[in-house]
C-alpha positions as CSV (number, residue, x, y, z in Angstrom):
1,X,0.0,0.0,0.0
2,X,1.5,3.4,-0.9
3,X,2.6,5.8,1.8
4,X,2.5,9.5,1.1
5,X,4.8,11.8,3.1
6,X,5.1,15.6,3.4
7,X,8.6,16.5,4.2
8,X,10.0,19.9,5.4
9,X,13.6,21.1,5.2
10,X,14.6,24.3,7.0
11,X,18.1,23.5,8.3
12,X,19.8,26.7,7.0
13,X,18.7,29.3,4.4
14,X,16.4,27.5,2.1
15,X,12.8,26.6,2.9
16,X,11.8,23.4,1.1
17,X,8.7,21.2,1.1
18,X,8.4,17.9,-0.8
19,X,5.6,15.4,-1.1
20,X,6.5,11.9,-2.1
21,X,4.7,8.7,-2.5
22,X,6.5,5.4,-1.6
23,X,5.1,2.2,-3.0
24,X,6.8,-1.1,-2.9
25,X,10.3,0.2,-3.0
26,X,9.6,2.9,-5.6
27,X,9.6,6.6,-4.5
28,X,7.8,9.1,-6.6
29,X,8.3,12.8,-6.0
30,X,4.9,14.4,-6.4
31,X,6.0,17.9,-5.6
32,X,9.2,19.6,-4.6
33,X,9.1,23.3,-3.8
34,X,12.0,25.6,-2.7
35,X,12.1,29.2,-1.5
36,X,15.7,30.4,-1.7
37,X,17.0,33.1,0.6
38,X,20.3,33.8,-1.3
39,X,19.3,37.3,-2.3
40,X,18.4,38.2,1.4
41,X,21.8,37.0,2.7
42,X,23.9,38.2,-0.2
43,X,24.2,41.7,1.1
44,X,25.7,40.4,4.4
45,X,28.1,38.0,2.7
46,X,26.7,35.0,4.4
47,X,23.8,33.5,6.2
48,X,22.3,35.6,9.1
49,X,20.6,33.0,11.3
50,X,17.8,35.4,12.6
51,X,16.9,36.4,9.0
52,X,16.9,32.8,7.9
53,X,14.5,31.7,10.6
54,X,12.3,34.7,10.1
55,X,12.1,34.0,6.4
56,X,11.3,30.3,7.0
57,X,8.4,31.5,9.2
58,X,7.1,33.8,6.4
59,X,7.4,31.3,3.5
60,X,6.8,27.8,5.0
61,X,3.0,27.8,5.1
62,X,2.5,29.2,1.6
63,X,5.1,26.7,0.3
64,X,3.2,23.8,2.0
65,X,0.0,25.0,0.3
66,X,1.8,25.2,-3.1
67,X,3.4,21.7,-2.6
68,X,0.0,20.2,-1.8
69,X,-1.7,21.9,-4.7
70,X,1.0,20.9,-7.2
71,X,1.1,17.3,-5.9
72,X,-2.7,16.9,-6.2
73,X,-2.7,15.4,-2.7
74,X,-5.1,16.6,0.0
75,X,-3.7,17.1,3.5
76,X,-6.1,14.4,4.7
77,X,-4.3,11.9,2.4
78,X,-0.9,12.5,3.9
79,X,0.3,9.5,5.9
80,X,3.2,11.1,7.7
81,X,4.9,14.4,8.1
82,X,8.7,14.7,8.4
83,X,11.1,17.5,9.1
84,X,14.9,18.0,9.3
85,X,15.8,17.8,12.9
86,X,19.5,18.6,12.6
87,X,22.3,19.4,12.1
88,X,21.6,23.0,11.1
89,X,20.8,26.4,12.5
90,X,18.8,25.9,15.7
91,X,16.3,28.7,15.0
92,X,15.7,27.6,11.5
93,X,15.3,24.0,12.5
94,X,12.8,25.1,15.1
95,X,10.5,26.7,12.5
96,X,10.4,23.5,10.4
97,X,10.0,21.1,13.3
98,X,7.4,23.1,15.1
99,X,5.3,23.4,11.9
100,X,5.7,19.7,11.0
101,X,4.8,18.5,14.5
102,X,1.8,20.8,14.8
103,X,0.5,19.6,11.4
104,X,1.1,15.9,12.3
105,X,-0.8,16.4,15.6
106,X,-3.6,18.3,13.9
107,X,-4.3,15.6,11.3
108,X,-3.5,12.7,13.6
109,X,-0.5,11.4,11.6
110,X,3.0,10.4,12.7
111,X,5.9,12.9,12.8
112,X,9.2,11.7,11.4
113,X,12.4,13.3,12.6
114,X,15.0,13.4,9.8
115,X,18.8,13.8,10.2
116,X,20.1,16.3,7.6
117,X,23.2,14.3,6.9
118,X,21.3,11.1,6.4
119,X,19.1,12.9,3.9
120,X,22.2,13.7,1.9
121,X,23.4,10.2,2.2
122,X,20.2,8.5,1.2
123,X,18.8,10.7,-1.6
124,X,20.6,8.8,-4.3
125,X,19.0,5.6,-3.1
126,X,15.4,6.7,-3.0
127,X,14.2,3.8,-5.1
128,X,16.1,1.0,-3.4
129,X,14.9,-1.4,-0.7
130,X,18.4,-2.7,0.1
131,X,21.7,-0.9,0.3
132,X,25.1,-2.5,-0.5
133,X,28.0,-1.3,1.7
134,X,29.7,1.7,0.2
135,X,31.7,4.8,0.8
136,X,29.8,8.1,0.6
137,X,31.3,11.6,0.4
138,X,29.1,14.5,1.6
139,X,30.4,17.8,0.3
140,X,27.8,20.5,1.1
141,X,27.7,24.1,2.3
142,X,28.3,23.2,6.0
143,X,29.6,19.7,6.0
144,X,32.4,17.7,4.3
145,X,32.4,14.0,5.5
146,X,33.6,10.6,4.3
147,X,31.2,7.9,5.6
148,X,31.1,4.1,5.4
149,X,27.5,3.2,4.7
150,X,27.0,-0.4,5.9
151,X,23.2,-0.6,5.5
152,X,20.3,1.7,5.9
153,X,20.7,3.4,9.3
154,X,24.2,1.9,9.9
155,X,27.0,4.4,9.2
156,X,30.5,5.1,10.4
157,X,32.2,8.4,10.1
158,X,35.6,7.9,8.6
159,X,36.7,11.5,8.4
160,X,35.6,15.1,8.2
161,X,37.0,18.5,7.9
162,X,38.4,20.0,11.2
163,X,37.2,23.5,10.6
164,X,35.5,24.7,7.4
165,X,33.5,22.5,5.1
166,X,34.2,22.8,1.3
167,X,31.2,25.0,0.8
168,X,32.4,27.4,3.5
169,X,35.8,27.5,1.9
170,X,34.3,28.5,-1.4
171,X,32.3,31.2,0.3
172,X,35.5,32.6,1.9
173,X,37.6,32.4,-1.3
174,X,34.7,34.1,-3.2
175,X,34.7,36.9,-0.6
176,X,38.4,37.3,-0.8
177,X,38.1,37.6,-4.6
178,X,35.3,40.2,-4.3
179,X,32.6,37.9,-5.6
180,X,29.1,38.0,-4.3
181,X,27.7,35.4,-1.9
182,X,27.4,32.4,-2.3
183,X,31.0,31.9,-3.5
184,X,30.7,28.4,-5.0
185,X,28.4,29.2,-7.9
186,X,30.3,32.5,-8.6
187,X,33.7,30.8,-8.6
188,X,32.3,28.1,-11.0
189,X,30.9,30.8,-13.3
190,X,34.3,32.6,-13.3
191,X,36.1,29.3,-14.0
192,X,33.8,28.6,-17.0
193,X,34.5,32.0,-18.4
194,X,38.3,31.8,-17.8
195,X,41.0,30.9,-20.2
196,X,41.9,27.2,-20.5
197,X,45.5,28.4,-21.3
198,X,46.0,30.3,-18.0
199,X,48.6,28.9,-15.7
């Protein structure tokens, strides 16, 4: 029997809502909506936690409504509601978790707490019922980790950066070069426009 889940992501500076249906090992994304805050944080050269959480508060409810509408699923037909529980910015996580828990309670459905890093790890395996042991590399804005994935829910951290994650390093280099925030996409853009003969 299919299971339909509404999931909320608010760990940093993007508000995201997805509705997916899982049926016999096959996951179908019915709707995936994102509200980016890049333009808000750009003038400060990085994420301002208070602004991030305030913008999650402003955009989460309308984004949920859009996701439900675009998925064609009524709220009464949602089987569970999940939200990123961490790691992330505490005030941003609070917005997503409080909203998800309140919705789950209001419609009498279970709440699922989701680990942000596990979401990164498992997203490529959405349509698999089993997982062969493998090595996974997470390179995101705030985390750079090498993980041994033994099975679903069984992971060992093999190594991670001691200070800045790769994404943070790109932001800092971008700032040093006078490029706008976020640095990663701007550095990539500059690299694509650069000379292949430069050394």
